[in-house]
N, C-alpha and C positions, 0 to 999 in steps of 0.2 A: 182831811178835808172838813173844814168847820161846819158846813151846812148839812153834812150827813149825820153828824152827832152820834158817832159810834156805830152806825149802820154800815153794812157792807157796800162796797162800791159795786154798782151794777156791772154784771159781767160784760155786757156789750160796750160799756164805756171804756173798758180796758182792751177787749179783744178786737174790736173793729179798727181802732187806730193802729194797734200793733200789727194786725194782718195787712193793712194798707202799707205800713212802713216796711214790713218784711218783703212784700211784693216789689215795692219800688227799689229797695236796696239790692235785692237779688237781680232785678233787671238791669239796673245801672252798672253795678260792678261786674256782672257777668258779661254784659255787652262790651264794656271797656276792655276787659281781659281778653275776650275773643278777638276784638278788633286789633288790639295792639300785638297780641301774640301770634295769631294765625295769619293775618294779612300784613303784618309788619308795617302798619301805617297808623297814624293818629286818627282820632274820631272824626276830624274834619277832612280826612283823605290824604293829607300830606304824608310823605314817607317819614319813618322814624329817623332821627338824626343818628349819626354813627356812634355818638357817645351815650346813647340811650342805655339805661342800666341793663335791660334784658339782652341787649346786643353786645355789651362790653366784654362778657366772658369772665371767667374766674370768680373771685369772691364777690365782685360787684353784682353779678347776676344772682348769686346765692342770696345775698342780702336783699336784693330787690324782691325776689319771690317770697322770701321769708317774711318780709314786711307786707306784701300784697295779699298773700293767702288769707290772713284774717279778714281782710275787707271783703273778699269773695265769699267767705263763709258766714259773714255777719247776717245777711238777709235770711239764708236758710235756717241758721240757728235761731234767729228771732222767730221765724215761722214755727219751728219745732216747739220752742218755749211757749209761744202763744197757744198752740194746740193743746199742750200739756196743761196750761192754766185753764183753758176752756173746759177740758175734761175734768180737771180737779174740782172746778166749781160746780159740777153736777149738771152742766148744760146739755149733756148727751140725752138725758131723759126729759128735760124741760124745754129744749129748743134753744137756739143761739140767742135770740133777742127777747125771749119770754122770761119773765121773772119766775123763780121757783114758787110753787104753790105750797101753802102750809098744809100739812097733813096729807100730802099726796102719797097714797099707798100703792100705786101702780108701778 
């Protein structure tokens, strides 16, 4: 980032958008997975077609779930990585949105 000129990116500039994104991804893909799998209907309420991959059976269903599971895990994994980044940057002692103080010995 040219305007930072070698300084660290503020923790909040990375953590806040990542946390929002993780929340949105988790909600969207989890809701879609629950609606289509449990209720056997699309998000608009129409029933799933007979040739929908999760209803087809056999290898088509295996391929469908193998491709969809990473989408369901994307949001929670981003949340875990965001938390780890926040902890690594030392924000546990300085607060989420506060800059670290120089010479803080507490």
